[in-house]
N, C-alpha and C positions, 0 to 999 in steps of 0.2 A: 784556578778552579775554585768554585764556590762550594764549600762543604757545609754551609749552614742550611739545614733542612727543616721545613715545617713538620709538624707531627704527621700530617697526611703524606707528605713526600717520603718520610722515613718509613711509614707503614707500607707504602708501595715498594720501596727499595727492599725492605725486609721480606716481602713476598717474592720479589724477583730474584734476589741473589742466589738462593738455593735452587731455583728453577731455570735460570737463564742458561742457554738461549731458549726462548719461549715464543711460539707463534703468537702474534698480537691478538687473534681471536680467542685463544686460550687465556690470555691475560685478561681480556675483557670479561670472560665468563668467571674467572677466578676472583676478580675484583667485585663482581656483582654478588657472588656467593659469599665471599669473606667479609666484604665491607659495605655491601648494599649500594655500590656505585653504579651509575649509568655509564654507558659507553663513552659519552662525551666527557664525563668527569675523569675516567681512566686515561683517556688520551690527553686531556689537559695536564693532569699530574705527570704523566710520562714525558710530555714535552718539557715540563719544568726540570725533570731529572736529566733530560737530554741537554738542555741549555746549560746545566751545571757540569756537564761532561762525565756523568756517572753511568748513564745507560744510553743506548742508541737503538732506534727502531730502523733496522736495515732491511728494507724490502719486505716488511711484514713480520720480521723476526726480531724480537727484542733481545739485545745482547748487552752484557755488562762491559763497560769500558774500564771499570775498576772492580777488583774483588772487594768483599767486605773488609778484609784486613787492610788493603791499600787505602780504602776510604777512611777507615778508622785512624790510620797513621797520618794521612793528610789532614784530617779533622783535628787531631791532637796537635800537630805542628802549627796549624792555623790558630788554635786556641792559645798555645804558648806565645806565639808571635803577637797576637792581639791583646792578650791579657798581661803578659809579663815581658814585653819588649823582646821576645825571642829568647829570653834567658831561662834555660832549663834549671840552673841552680836556684833562681828566684822562684820558679814554679814548685820545685821540690820542697823548698823552705816553707812556702805557703801551704802546700799540701800536707806536710808533716805537722804544721800548726803548733809547734812547740812540744809535740808529744815525742816520746822516746820510740825509736825503732826497735823491733825485736831483732834478735841475732839473725834469724832467718831472713827478715826483710833487708837488713844491712848487707848480708852476704849476697842476696839476690841482686841488690842494687850495685854492689861492687862487681859482681859477675857481668852485669850489663855494661857497666862503665868500661871494664877491661875488654869486653867483646867489641865495643863500638869506638874505642879510642882511635884517633887519627894516626897516632904515632906508635901503634902497638907493634911489639917486636915480631 
């Protein structure tokens, strides 16, 4: 799945996620009202999101294939893969950038690590 979205694709996705499923005529009216898009622009942008596996126009009803949370998780994993060779520790080191973590940040990270360990008890 391709999680790289243009600004326009992201704007459309952000309109769709809280409203899906949505009849496509309502989507066209929403995009015209919110973004000044013509029907052809709306369908072109929707097709791009369909090709990326994020939404589907199913018989005139636009449905989300991924929730916003699922998309964000996939996008984050792709970013770590592409930018840090898939290494979460390298990403965290770069993200921290030499700054000290607060006690609350360190505890939250430790909680997440413990929660997602492969070998958790």
